[in-house]
mmCIF file of the N, C-alpha and C atoms, coordinates in Angstrom:
data_MODEL
# 
_entry.id   MODEL 
# 
loop_
_atom_site.group_PDB 
_atom_site.id 
_atom_site.type_symbol 
_atom_site.label_atom_id 
_atom_site.label_alt_id 
_atom_site.label_comp_id 
_atom_site.label_asym_id 
_atom_site.label_entity_id 
_atom_site.label_seq_id 
_atom_site.pdbx_PDB_ins_code 
_atom_site.Cartn_x 
_atom_site.Cartn_y 
_atom_site.Cartn_z 
_atom_site.occupancy 
_atom_site.B_iso_or_equiv 
_atom_site.pdbx_formal_charge 
_atom_site.auth_seq_id 
_atom_site.auth_comp_id 
_atom_site.auth_asym_id 
_atom_site.auth_atom_id 
_atom_site.pdbx_PDB_model_num 
ATOM 1   N N  . MET A 1 1  ? 101.398 100.250 84.225  1.00 0.00 ? 1  MET A N  1 
ATOM 2   C CA . MET A 1 1  ? 100.505 100.802 85.114  1.00 0.00 ? 1  MET A CA 1 
ATOM 3   C C  . MET A 1 1  ? 100.660 101.876 86.052  1.00 0.00 ? 1  MET A C  1 
ATOM 4   N N  . ALA A 1 2  ? 102.166 102.023 86.418  1.00 0.00 ? 2  ALA A N  1 
ATOM 5   C CA . ALA A 1 2  ? 103.153 102.492 87.109  1.00 0.00 ? 2  ALA A CA 1 
ATOM 6   C C  . ALA A 1 2  ? 102.824 103.939 86.126  1.00 0.00 ? 2  ALA A C  1 
ATOM 7   N N  . MET A 1 3  ? 103.132 103.861 84.944  1.00 0.00 ? 3  MET A N  1 
ATOM 8   C CA . MET A 1 3  ? 103.143 104.961 84.312  1.00 0.00 ? 3  MET A CA 1 
ATOM 9   C C  . MET A 1 3  ? 102.276 106.078 83.929  1.00 0.00 ? 3  MET A C  1 
ATOM 10  N N  . ASP A 1 4  ? 100.909 104.896 83.779  1.00 0.00 ? 4  ASP A N  1 
ATOM 11  C CA . ASP A 1 4  ? 99.071  105.635 83.984  1.00 0.00 ? 4  ASP A CA 1 
ATOM 12  C C  . ASP A 1 4  ? 99.087  106.041 85.645  1.00 0.00 ? 4  ASP A C  1 
ATOM 13  N N  . ARG A 1 5  ? 99.191  107.740 85.631  1.00 0.00 ? 5  ARG A N  1 
ATOM 14  C CA . ARG A 1 5  ? 98.720  108.251 87.043  1.00 0.00 ? 5  ARG A CA 1 
ATOM 15  C C  . ARG A 1 5  ? 97.081  108.170 87.705  1.00 0.00 ? 5  ARG A C  1 
ATOM 16  N N  . ARG A 1 6  ? 96.514  107.740 86.520  1.00 0.00 ? 6  ARG A N  1 
ATOM 17  C CA . ARG A 1 6  ? 95.281  107.034 87.053  1.00 0.00 ? 6  ARG A CA 1 
ATOM 18  C C  . ARG A 1 6  ? 95.122  105.896 87.955  1.00 0.00 ? 6  ARG A C  1 
ATOM 19  N N  . ASN A 1 7  ? 95.354  104.965 87.659  1.00 0.00 ? 7  ASN A N  1 
ATOM 20  C CA . ASN A 1 7  ? 95.370  103.573 87.729  1.00 0.00 ? 7  ASN A CA 1 
ATOM 21  C C  . ASN A 1 7  ? 96.203  103.830 89.263  1.00 0.00 ? 7  ASN A C  1 
ATOM 22  N N  . TYR A 1 8  ? 97.913  104.162 88.848  1.00 0.00 ? 8  TYR A N  1 
ATOM 23  C CA . TYR A 1 8  ? 98.775  104.644 89.441  1.00 0.00 ? 8  TYR A CA 1 
ATOM 24  C C  . TYR A 1 8  ? 98.196  104.903 90.839  1.00 0.00 ? 8  TYR A C  1 
ATOM 25  N N  . ARG A 1 9  ? 97.176  106.042 91.267  1.00 0.00 ? 9  ARG A N  1 
ATOM 26  C CA . ARG A 1 9  ? 96.683  106.852 92.436  1.00 0.00 ? 9  ARG A CA 1 
ATOM 27  C C  . ARG A 1 9  ? 95.664  105.315 92.845  1.00 0.00 ? 9  ARG A C  1 
ATOM 28  N N  . GLN A 1 10 ? 94.692  104.865 91.853  1.00 0.00 ? 10 GLN A N  1 
ATOM 29  C CA . GLN A 1 10 ? 93.412  104.053 92.481  1.00 0.00 ? 10 GLN A CA 1 
ATOM 30  C C  . GLN A 1 10 ? 94.721  102.850 93.094  1.00 0.00 ? 10 GLN A C  1 
ATOM 31  N N  . LEU A 1 11 ? 95.709  102.032 92.786  1.00 0.00 ? 11 LEU A N  1 
ATOM 32  C CA . LEU A 1 11 ? 96.153  101.283 93.170  1.00 0.00 ? 11 LEU A CA 1 
ATOM 33  C C  . LEU A 1 11 ? 96.758  101.380 94.136  1.00 0.00 ? 11 LEU A C  1 
ATOM 34  N N  . VAL A 1 12 ? 97.366  102.194 94.729  1.00 0.00 ? 12 VAL A N  1 
ATOM 35  C CA . VAL A 1 12 ? 98.083  103.082 95.777  1.00 0.00 ? 12 VAL A CA 1 
ATOM 36  C C  . VAL A 1 12 ? 97.438  102.713 97.051  1.00 0.00 ? 12 VAL A C  1 
ATOM 37  N N  . ASP A 1 13 ? 96.066  103.573 96.227  1.00 0.00 ? 13 ASP A N  1 
ATOM 38  C CA . ASP A 1 13 ? 94.580  103.375 97.492  1.00 0.00 ? 13 ASP A CA 1 
ATOM 39  C C  . ASP A 1 13 ? 94.118  102.239 97.412  1.00 0.00 ? 13 ASP A C  1 
ATOM 40  N N  . THR A 1 14 ? 93.855  100.921 96.764  1.00 0.00 ? 14 THR A N  1 
ATOM 41  C CA . THR A 1 14 ? 93.229  100.256 96.864  1.00 0.00 ? 14 THR A CA 1 
ATOM 42  C C  . THR A 1 14 ? 94.043  99.319  98.069  1.00 0.00 ? 14 THR A C  1 
ATOM 43  N N  . THR A 1 15 ? 95.348  98.813  97.363  1.00 0.00 ? 15 THR A N  1 
ATOM 44  C CA . THR A 1 15 ? 96.662  98.604  97.899  1.00 0.00 ? 15 THR A CA 1 
ATOM 45  C C  . THR A 1 15 ? 96.888  99.100  99.875  1.00 0.00 ? 15 THR A C  1 
ATOM 46  N N  . VAL A 1 16 ? 96.313  100.221 99.637  1.00 0.00 ? 16 VAL A N  1 
ATOM 47  C CA . VAL A 1 16 ? 96.319  100.716 100.966 1.00 0.00 ? 16 VAL A CA 1 
ATOM 48  C C  . VAL A 1 16 ? 95.160  99.923  102.529 1.00 0.00 ? 16 VAL A C  1 
ATOM 49  N N  . GLU A 1 17 ? 94.102  100.401 101.751 1.00 0.00 ? 17 GLU A N  1 
ATOM 50  C CA . GLU A 1 17 ? 92.688  99.509  101.806 1.00 0.00 ? 17 GLU A CA 1 
ATOM 51  C C  . GLU A 1 17 ? 92.809  98.711  102.583 1.00 0.00 ? 17 GLU A C  1 
ATOM 52  N N  . ILE A 1 18 ? 93.128  97.287  101.666 1.00 0.00 ? 18 ILE A N  1 
ATOM 53  C CA . ILE A 1 18 ? 93.736  96.059  101.812 1.00 0.00 ? 18 ILE A CA 1 
ATOM 54  C C  . ILE A 1 18 ? 94.115  96.040  102.976 1.00 0.00 ? 18 ILE A C  1 
ATOM 55  N N  . ALA A 1 19 ? 95.356  96.579  103.073 1.00 0.00 ? 19 ALA A N  1 
ATOM 56  C CA . ALA A 1 19 ? 96.402  96.843  103.973 1.00 0.00 ? 19 ALA A CA 1 
ATOM 57  C C  . ALA A 1 19 ? 95.847  96.944  105.364 1.00 0.00 ? 19 ALA A C  1 
ATOM 58  N N  . ASN A 1 20 ? 94.416  97.546  105.527 1.00 0.00 ? 20 ASN A N  1 
ATOM 59  C CA . ASN A 1 20 ? 93.952  97.960  106.681 1.00 0.00 ? 20 ASN A CA 1 
ATOM 60  C C  . ASN A 1 20 ? 93.151  96.889  107.286 1.00 0.00 ? 20 ASN A C  1 
ATOM 61  N N  . LYS A 1 21 ? 92.810  96.771  106.695 1.00 0.00 ? 21 LYS A N  1 
ATOM 62  C CA . LYS A 1 21 ? 92.066  94.815  106.928 1.00 0.00 ? 21 LYS A CA 1 
ATOM 63  C C  . LYS A 1 21 ? 92.808  93.949  106.702 1.00 0.00 ? 21 LYS A C  1 
ATOM 64  N N  . VAL A 1 22 ? 94.249  93.760  106.023 1.00 0.00 ? 22 VAL A N  1 
ATOM 65  C CA . VAL A 1 22 ? 94.548  92.349  106.901 1.00 0.00 ? 22 VAL A CA 1 
ATOM 66  C C  . VAL A 1 22 ? 95.812  92.366  106.680 1.00 0.00 ? 22 VAL A C  1 
ATOM 67  N N  . GLY A 1 23 ? 96.419  93.991  107.462 1.00 0.00 ? 23 GLY A N  1 
ATOM 68  C CA . GLY A 1 23 ? 97.617  94.270  107.961 1.00 0.00 ? 23 GLY A CA 1 
ATOM 69  C C  . GLY A 1 23 ? 98.449  94.082  107.648 1.00 0.00 ? 23 GLY A C  1 
ATOM 70  N N  . VAL A 1 24 ? 99.619  94.893  107.936 1.00 0.00 ? 24 VAL A N  1 
ATOM 71  C CA . VAL A 1 24 ? 100.980 95.609  107.831 1.00 0.00 ? 24 VAL A CA 1 
ATOM 72  C C  . VAL A 1 24 ? 101.370 94.896  107.195 1.00 0.00 ? 24 VAL A C  1 
ATOM 73  N N  . ALA A 1 25 ? 102.304 93.964  107.893 1.00 0.00 ? 25 ALA A N  1 
ATOM 74  C CA . ALA A 1 25 ? 103.499 92.734  107.735 1.00 0.00 ? 25 ALA A CA 1 
ATOM 75  C C  . ALA A 1 25 ? 102.759 91.938  105.815 1.00 0.00 ? 25 ALA A C  1 
ATOM 76  N N  . ASP A 1 26 ? 101.569 91.628  106.860 1.00 0.00 ? 26 ASP A N  1 
ATOM 77  C CA . ASP A 1 26 ? 101.422 90.763  105.382 1.00 0.00 ? 26 ASP A CA 1 
ATOM 78  C C  . ASP A 1 26 ? 100.961 91.287  103.884 1.00 0.00 ? 26 ASP A C  1 
ATOM 79  N N  . ILE A 1 27 ? 100.318 93.015  103.691 1.00 0.00 ? 27 ILE A N  1 
ATOM 80  C CA . ILE A 1 27 ? 101.123 93.473  102.356 1.00 0.00 ? 27 ILE A CA 1 
ATOM 81  C C  . ILE A 1 27 ? 102.631 94.150  101.971 1.00 0.00 ? 27 ILE A C  1 
ATOM 82  N N  . VAL A 1 28 ? 103.303 94.203  102.843 1.00 0.00 ? 28 VAL A N  1 
ATOM 83  C CA . VAL A 1 28 ? 104.352 94.930  102.918 1.00 0.00 ? 28 VAL A CA 1 
ATOM 84  C C  . VAL A 1 28 ? 104.704 93.789  102.613 1.00 0.00 ? 28 VAL A C  1 
ATOM 85  N N  . GLY A 1 29 ? 105.192 92.143  103.022 1.00 0.00 ? 29 GLY A N  1 
ATOM 86  C CA . GLY A 1 29 ? 105.720 91.165  102.615 1.00 0.00 ? 29 GLY A CA 1 
ATOM 87  C C  . GLY A 1 29 ? 105.649 91.158  101.741 1.00 0.00 ? 29 GLY A C  1 
ATOM 88  N N  . ARG A 1 30 ? 104.436 90.872  100.525 1.00 0.00 ? 30 ARG A N  1 
ATOM 89  C CA . ARG A 1 30 ? 104.413 90.914  99.711  1.00 0.00 ? 30 ARG A CA 1 
ATOM 90  C C  . ARG A 1 30 ? 104.715 91.366  98.849  1.00 0.00 ? 30 ARG A C  1 
ATOM 91  N N  . ILE A 1 31 ? 104.644 93.018  98.695  1.00 0.00 ? 31 ILE A N  1 
ATOM 92  C CA . ILE A 1 31 ? 105.427 93.896  97.410  1.00 0.00 ? 31 ILE A CA 1 
ATOM 93  C C  . ILE A 1 31 ? 106.606 94.159  98.044  1.00 0.00 ? 31 ILE A C  1 
ATOM 94  N N  . VAL A 1 32 ? 107.525 93.666  99.294  1.00 0.00 ? 32 VAL A N  1 
ATOM 95  C CA . VAL A 1 32 ? 108.442 94.318  99.600  1.00 0.00 ? 32 VAL A CA 1 
ATOM 96  C C  . VAL A 1 32 ? 109.474 93.877  98.308  1.00 0.00 ? 32 VAL A C  1 
ATOM 97  N N  . GLU A 1 33 ? 109.830 92.889  98.000  1.00 0.00 ? 33 GLU A N  1 
ATOM 98  C CA . GLU A 1 33 ? 110.659 92.455  97.425  1.00 0.00 ? 33 GLU A CA 1 
ATOM 99  C C  . GLU A 1 33 ? 110.582 93.062  95.435  1.00 0.00 ? 33 GLU A C  1 
ATOM 100 N N  . ASP A 1 34 ? 109.580 93.720  95.397  1.00 0.00 ? 34 ASP A N  1 
ATOM 101 C CA . ASP A 1 34 ? 109.382 94.617  93.920  1.00 0.00 ? 34 ASP A CA 1 
ATOM 102 C C  . ASP A 1 34 ? 109.725 95.955  93.508  1.00 0.00 ? 34 ASP A C  1 
ATOM 103 N N  . LEU A 1 35 ? 111.051 96.556  94.743  1.00 0.00 ? 35 LEU A N  1 
ATOM 104 C CA . LEU A 1 35 ? 111.922 97.133  94.714  1.00 0.00 ? 35 LEU A CA 1 
ATOM 105 C C  . LEU A 1 35 ? 112.485 97.269  94.275  1.00 0.00 ? 35 LEU A C  1 
ATOM 106 N N  . LYS A 1 36 ? 112.736 96.021  94.586  1.00 0.00 ? 36 LYS A N  1 
ATOM 107 C CA . LYS A 1 36 ? 114.331 95.989  93.601  1.00 0.00 ? 36 LYS A CA 1 
ATOM 108 C C  . LYS A 1 36 ? 114.168 95.297  91.572  1.00 0.00 ? 36 LYS A C  1 
ATOM 109 N N  . ASP A 1 37 ? 112.437 95.943  91.495  1.00 0.00 ? 37 ASP A N  1 
ATOM 110 C CA . ASP A 1 37 ? 111.973 95.998  90.750  1.00 0.00 ? 37 ASP A CA 1 
ATOM 111 C C  . ASP A 1 37 ? 113.094 96.314  89.363  1.00 0.00 ? 37 ASP A C  1 
ATOM 112 N N  . GLU A 1 38 ? 113.117 96.759  87.360  1.00 0.00 ? 38 GLU A N  1 
ATOM 113 C CA . GLU A 1 38 ? 113.649 96.336  87.157  1.00 0.00 ? 38 GLU A CA 1 
ATOM 114 C C  . GLU A 1 38 ? 113.325 98.504  87.079  1.00 0.00 ? 38 GLU A C  1 
ATOM 115 N N  . SER A 1 39 ? 112.010 98.300  86.532  1.00 0.00 ? 39 SER A N  1 
ATOM 116 C CA . SER A 1 39 ? 112.086 99.628  86.270  1.00 0.00 ? 39 SER A CA 1 
ATOM 117 C C  . SER A 1 39 ? 111.593 100.574 87.331  1.00 0.00 ? 39 SER A C  1 
ATOM 118 N N  . GLU A 1 40 ? 112.152 101.618 86.946  1.00 0.00 ? 40 GLU A N  1 
ATOM 119 C CA . GLU A 1 40 ? 111.958 102.543 88.726  1.00 0.00 ? 40 GLU A CA 1 
ATOM 120 C C  . GLU A 1 40 ? 110.670 103.477 88.622  1.00 0.00 ? 40 GLU A C  1 
ATOM 121 N N  . PRO A 1 41 ? 110.263 103.659 87.355  1.00 0.00 ? 41 PRO A N  1 
ATOM 122 C CA . PRO A 1 41 ? 108.107 104.024 88.108  1.00 0.00 ? 41 PRO A CA 1 
ATOM 123 C C  . PRO A 1 41 ? 107.277 103.139 89.219  1.00 0.00 ? 41 PRO A C  1 
ATOM 124 N N  . TYR A 1 42 ? 108.089 101.711 88.415  1.00 0.00 ? 42 TYR A N  1 
ATOM 125 C CA . TYR A 1 42 ? 107.195 100.272 89.686  1.00 0.00 ? 42 TYR A CA 1 
ATOM 126 C C  . TYR A 1 42 ? 107.482 101.174 91.193  1.00 0.00 ? 42 TYR A C  1 
ATOM 127 N N  . ARG A 1 43 ? 109.263 100.902 91.127  1.00 0.00 ? 43 ARG A N  1 
ATOM 128 C CA . ARG A 1 43 ? 109.759 100.922 92.315  1.00 0.00 ? 43 ARG A CA 1 
ATOM 129 C C  . ARG A 1 43 ? 109.310 101.821 93.722  1.00 0.00 ? 43 ARG A C  1 
ATOM 130 N N  . ARG A 1 44 ? 109.084 102.958 92.495  1.00 0.00 ? 44 ARG A N  1 
ATOM 131 C CA . ARG A 1 44 ? 108.428 104.291 93.200  1.00 0.00 ? 44 ARG A CA 1 
ATOM 132 C C  . ARG A 1 44 ? 107.096 104.335 93.781  1.00 0.00 ? 44 ARG A C  1 
ATOM 133 N N  . MET A 1 45 ? 106.455 103.387 92.908  1.00 0.00 ? 45 MET A N  1 
ATOM 134 C CA . MET A 1 45 ? 104.743 103.225 92.961  1.00 0.00 ? 45 MET A CA 1 
ATOM 135 C C  . MET A 1 45 ? 105.172 102.746 94.004  1.00 0.00 ? 45 MET A C  1 
ATOM 136 N N  . VAL A 1 46 ? 105.839 101.318 94.355  1.00 0.00 ? 46 VAL A N  1 
ATOM 137 C CA . VAL A 1 46 ? 106.275 100.573 95.447  1.00 0.00 ? 46 VAL A CA 1 
ATOM 138 C C  . VAL A 1 46 ? 106.109 101.179 96.040  1.00 0.00 ? 46 VAL A C  1 
ATOM 139 N N  . MET A 1 47 ? 107.162 102.121 96.526  1.00 0.00 ? 47 MET A N  1 
ATOM 140 C CA . MET A 1 47 ? 107.623 102.662 97.852  1.00 0.00 ? 47 MET A CA 1 
ATOM 141 C C  . MET A 1 47 ? 106.370 103.800 98.790  1.00 0.00 ? 47 MET A C  1 
ATOM 142 N N  . GLU A 1 48 ? 106.165 104.417 97.581  1.00 0.00 ? 48 GLU A N  1 
ATOM 143 C CA . GLU A 1 48 ? 105.088 105.290 98.159  1.00 0.00 ? 48 GLU A CA 1 
ATOM 144 C C  . GLU A 1 48 ? 103.712 104.303 98.990  1.00 0.00 ? 48 GLU A C  1 
ATOM 145 N N  . THR A 1 49 ? 103.577 103.144 98.173  1.00 0.00 ? 49 THR A N  1 
ATOM 146 C CA . THR A 1 49 ? 102.820 102.127 98.324  1.00 0.00 ? 49 THR A CA 1 
ATOM 147 C C  . THR A 1 49 ? 102.709 102.004 99.818  1.00 0.00 ? 49 THR A C  1 
ATOM 148 N N  . ILE A 1 50 ? 104.486 101.661 100.311 1.00 0.00 ? 50 ILE A N  1 
ATOM 149 C CA . ILE A 1 50 ? 104.592 101.563 101.604 1.00 0.00 ? 50 ILE A CA 1 
ATOM 150 C C  . ILE A 1 50 ? 104.747 102.526 102.488 1.00 0.00 ? 50 ILE A C  1 
ATOM 151 N N  . GLU A 1 51 ? 104.607 103.352 101.853 1.00 0.00 ? 51 GLU A N  1 
ATOM 152 C CA . GLU A 1 51 ? 105.026 105.060 102.744 1.00 0.00 ? 51 GLU A CA 1 
ATOM 153 C C  . GLU A 1 51 ? 103.322 104.722 103.242 1.00 0.00 ? 51 GLU A C  1 
ATOM 154 N N  . LYS A 1 52 ? 102.795 104.856 102.414 1.00 0.00 ? 52 LYS A N  1 
ATOM 155 C CA . LYS A 1 52 ? 101.229 105.460 102.831 1.00 0.00 ? 52 LYS A CA 1 
ATOM 156 C C  . LYS A 1 52 ? 100.062 104.024 104.168 1.00 0.00 ? 52 LYS A C  1 
ATOM 157 N N  . VAL A 1 53 ? 100.965 102.887 103.609 1.00 0.00 ? 53 VAL A N  1 
ATOM 158 C CA . VAL A 1 53 ? 100.979 101.999 104.979 1.00 0.00 ? 53 VAL A CA 1 
ATOM 159 C C  . VAL A 1 53 ? 101.056 102.043 105.245 1.00 0.00 ? 53 VAL A C  1 
ATOM 160 N N  . VAL A 1 54 ? 102.762 102.360 106.073 1.00 0.00 ? 54 VAL A N  1 
ATOM 161 C CA . VAL A 1 54 ? 103.483 102.201 107.173 1.00 0.00 ? 54 VAL A CA 1 
ATOM 162 C C  . VAL A 1 54 ? 102.538 103.806 107.901 1.00 0.00 ? 54 VAL A C  1 
ATOM 163 N N  . ALA A 1 55 ? 102.486 105.120 107.334 1.00 0.00 ? 55 ALA A N  1 
ATOM 164 C CA . ALA A 1 55 ? 102.393 105.801 107.619 1.00 0.00 ? 55 ALA A CA 1 
ATOM 165 C C  . ALA A 1 55 ? 100.616 105.616 108.462 1.00 0.00 ? 55 ALA A C  1 
ATOM 166 N N  . LYS A 1 56 ? 99.720  105.336 107.635 1.00 0.00 ? 56 LYS A N  1 
ATOM 167 C CA . LYS A 1 56 ? 98.197  105.066 107.851 1.00 0.00 ? 56 LYS A CA 1 
ATOM 168 C C  . LYS A 1 56 ? 98.371  104.177 109.554 1.00 0.00 ? 56 LYS A C  1 
ATOM 169 N N  . LEU A 1 57 ? 99.335  103.229 109.437 1.00 0.00 ? 57 LEU A N  1 
ATOM 170 C CA . LEU A 1 57 ? 98.322  102.063 110.270 1.00 0.00 ? 57 LEU A CA 1 
ATOM 171 C C  . LEU A 1 57 ? 99.866  101.398 111.471 1.00 0.00 ? 57 LEU A C  1 
ATOM 172 N N  . GLY A 1 58 ? 101.001 101.560 111.172 1.00 0.00 ? 58 GLY A N  1 
ATOM 173 C CA . GLY A 1 58 ? 102.292 102.181 112.181 1.00 0.00 ? 58 GLY A CA 1 
ATOM 174 C C  . GLY A 1 58 ? 102.869 100.948 111.314 1.00 0.00 ? 58 GLY A C  1 
ATOM 175 N N  . VAL A 1 59 ? 104.470 100.849 112.232 1.00 0.00 ? 59 VAL A N  1 
ATOM 176 C CA . VAL A 1 59 ? 105.473 99.075  111.508 1.00 0.00 ? 59 VAL A CA 1 
ATOM 177 C C  . VAL A 1 59 ? 105.124 98.588  113.068 1.00 0.00 ? 59 VAL A C  1 
ATOM 178 N N  . SER A 1 60 ? 104.220 98.404  113.643 1.00 0.00 ? 60 SER A N  1 
ATOM 179 C CA . SER A 1 60 ? 103.731 97.501  114.972 1.00 0.00 ? 60 SER A CA 1 
ATOM 180 C C  . SER A 1 60 ? 104.587 95.498  114.138 1.00 0.00 ? 60 SER A C  1 
ATOM 181 N N  . ASP A 1 61 ? 103.346 95.546  113.155 1.00 0.00 ? 61 ASP A N  1 
ATOM 182 C CA . ASP A 1 61 ? 103.546 93.922  112.157 1.00 0.00 ? 61 ASP A CA 1 
ATOM 183 C C  . ASP A 1 61 ? 104.917 94.131  111.896 1.00 0.00 ? 61 ASP A C  1 
ATOM 184 N N  . ILE A 1 62 ? 106.156 94.399  111.500 1.00 0.00 ? 62 ILE A N  1 
ATOM 185 C CA . ILE A 1 62 ? 106.645 94.117  110.815 1.00 0.00 ? 62 ILE A CA 1 
ATOM 186 C C  . ILE A 1 62 ? 107.570 93.758  111.913 1.00 0.00 ? 62 ILE A C  1 
ATOM 187 N N  . ASP A 1 63 ? 108.326 92.323  111.516 1.00 0.00 ? 63 ASP A N  1 
ATOM 188 C CA . ASP A 1 63 ? 109.349 92.243  112.471 1.00 0.00 ? 63 ASP A CA 1 
ATOM 189 C C  . ASP A 1 63 ? 110.716 92.140  111.695 1.00 0.00 ? 63 ASP A C  1 
ATOM 190 N N  . ALA A 1 64 ? 112.151 91.362  112.550 1.00 0.00 ? 64 ALA A N  1 
ATOM 191 C CA . ALA A 1 64 ? 113.134 91.677  112.133 1.00 0.00 ? 64 ALA A CA 1 
ATOM 192 C C  . ALA A 1 64 ? 113.592 91.499  110.761 1.00 0.00 ? 64 ALA A C  1 
ATOM 193 N N  . HIS A 1 65 ? 113.352 90.311  110.075 1.00 0.00 ? 65 HIS A N  1 
ATOM 194 C CA . HIS A 1 65 ? 113.934 89.680  108.607 1.00 0.00 ? 65 HIS A CA 1 
ATOM 195 C C  . HIS A 1 65 ? 112.761 90.617  107.934 1.00 0.00 ? 65 HIS A C  1 
ATOM 196 N N  . LEU A 1 66 ? 111.175 91.319  108.300 1.00 0.00 ? 66 LEU A N  1 
ATOM 197 C CA . LEU A 1 66 ? 111.208 92.111  106.983 1.00 0.00 ? 66 LEU A CA 1 
ATOM 198 C C  . LEU A 1 66 ? 111.200 93.477  107.122 1.00 0.00 ? 66 LEU A C  1 
ATOM 199 N N  . GLU A 1 67 ? 111.900 93.698  108.158 1.00 0.00 ? 67 GLU A N  1 
ATOM 200 C CA . GLU A 1 67 ? 112.505 94.609  108.072 1.00 0.00 ? 67 GLU A CA 1 
ATOM 201 C C  . GLU A 1 67 ? 114.116 95.813  107.929 1.00 0.00 ? 67 GLU A C  1 
ATOM 202 N N  . GLU A 1 68 ? 114.237 93.838  107.320 1.00 0.00 ? 68 GLU A N  1 
ATOM 203 C CA . GLU A 1 68 ? 116.176 93.719  107.049 1.00 0.00 ? 68 GLU A CA 1 
ATOM 204 C C  . GLU A 1 68 ? 115.747 94.662  105.285 1.00 0.00 ? 68 GLU A C  1 
ATOM 205 N N  . LEU A 1 69 ? 114.380 93.373  105.055 1.00 0.00 ? 69 LEU A N  1 
ATOM 206 C CA . LEU A 1 69 ? 113.679 93.909  103.436 1.00 0.00 ? 69 LEU A CA 1 
ATOM 207 C C  . LEU A 1 69 ? 113.929 94.606  103.076 1.00 0.00 ? 69 LEU A C  1 
ATOM 208 N N  . LEU A 1 70 ? 113.309 95.480  104.053 1.00 0.00 ? 70 LEU A N  1 
ATOM 209 C CA . LEU A 1 70 ? 113.182 97.664  103.712 1.00 0.00 ? 70 LEU A CA 1 
ATOM 210 C C  . LEU A 1 70 ? 114.230 97.517  103.647 1.00 0.00 ? 70 LEU A C  1 
ATOM 211 N N  . ILE A 1 71 ? 114.645 97.513  104.403 1.00 0.00 ? 71 ILE A N  1 
ATOM 212 C CA . ILE A 1 71 ? 115.992 98.911  104.201 1.00 0.00 ? 71 ILE A CA 1 
ATOM 213 C C  . ILE A 1 71 ? 116.445 98.178  102.311 1.00 0.00 ? 71 ILE A C  1 
ATOM 214 N N  . ASP A 1 72 ? 117.002 96.890  102.695 1.00 0.00 ? 72 ASP A N  1 
ATOM 215 C CA . ASP A 1 72 ? 117.922 96.164  101.205 1.00 0.00 ? 72 ASP A CA 1 
ATOM 216 C C  . ASP A 1 72 ? 117.142 96.632  100.211 1.00 0.00 ? 72 ASP A C  1 
ATOM 217 N N  . GLY A 1 73 ? 115.098 96.191  100.236 1.00 0.00 ? 73 GLY A N  1 
ATOM 218 C CA . GLY A 1 73 ? 114.898 96.974  98.896  1.00 0.00 ? 73 GLY A CA 1 
ATOM 219 C C  . GLY A 1 73 ? 114.766 98.740  98.621  1.00 0.00 ? 73 GLY A C  1 
ATOM 220 N N  . SER A 1 74 ? 114.740 99.627  99.482  1.00 0.00 ? 74 SER A N  1 
ATOM 221 C CA . SER A 1 74 ? 115.316 100.831 99.725  1.00 0.00 ? 74 SER A CA 1 
ATOM 222 C C  . SER A 1 74 ? 116.288 101.483 99.197  1.00 0.00 ? 74 SER A C  1 
ATOM 223 N N  . LEU A 1 75 ? 117.674 101.089 99.838  1.00 0.00 ? 75 LEU A N  1 
ATOM 224 C CA . LEU A 1 75 ? 118.686 101.052 99.079  1.00 0.00 ? 75 LEU A CA 1 
ATOM 225 C C  . LEU A 1 75 ? 118.858 100.597 98.010  1.00 0.00 ? 75 LEU A C  1 
ATOM 226 N N  . TYR A 1 76 ? 118.607 100.021 97.939  1.00 0.00 ? 76 TYR A N  1 
ATOM 227 C CA . TYR A 1 76 ? 118.486 99.544  95.952  1.00 0.00 ? 76 TYR A CA 1 
ATOM 228 C C  . TYR A 1 76 ? 117.742 100.674 94.868  1.00 0.00 ? 76 TYR A C  1 
ATOM 229 N N  . ALA A 1 77 ? 116.123 100.531 96.374  1.00 0.00 ? 77 ALA A N  1 
ATOM 230 C CA . ALA A 1 77 ? 115.962 101.728 95.219  1.00 0.00 ? 77 ALA A CA 1 
ATOM 231 C C  . ALA A 1 77 ? 116.232 103.315 94.771  1.00 0.00 ? 77 ALA A C  1 
ATOM 232 N N  . PHE A 1 78 ? 116.549 103.229 95.685  1.00 0.00 ? 78 PHE A N  1 
ATOM 233 C CA . PHE A 1 78 ? 117.437 105.109 95.496  1.00 0.00 ? 78 PHE A CA 1 
ATOM 234 C C  . PHE A 1 78 ? 119.362 104.543 95.268  1.00 0.00 ? 78 PHE A C  1 
ATOM 235 N N  . GLN A 1 79 ? 119.530 103.551 95.370  1.00 0.00 ? 79 GLN A N  1 
ATOM 236 C CA . GLN A 1 79 ? 120.873 103.374 94.433  1.00 0.00 ? 79 GLN A CA 1 
ATOM 237 C C  . GLN A 1 79 ? 121.023 103.996 93.116  1.00 0.00 ? 79 GLN A C  1 
ATOM 238 N N  . GLU A 1 80 ? 119.906 102.778 92.693  1.00 0.00 ? 80 GLU A N  1 
ATOM 239 C CA . GLU A 1 80 ? 119.714 102.755 91.296  1.00 0.00 ? 80 GLU A CA 1 
ATOM 240 C C  . GLU A 1 80 ? 119.238 104.759 90.270  1.00 0.00 ? 80 GLU A C  1 
# 
């Protein structure tokens, strides 16, 4: 899925719209662990999704634990 650009874009856009309805913390909380996936294209897609969700909706819903997971996942994704 992450390799196919058309599906990639649709998945990211759909996830952003779902986050718009249910909230940032719910969506980011579900996908943050995917930042540690083996597949680099998938990690990139997850990072772009989180970036777009946060840019559109802000970070007010994100608690300290989720913030830690985001930082940890981001560091892992960029170190690989």
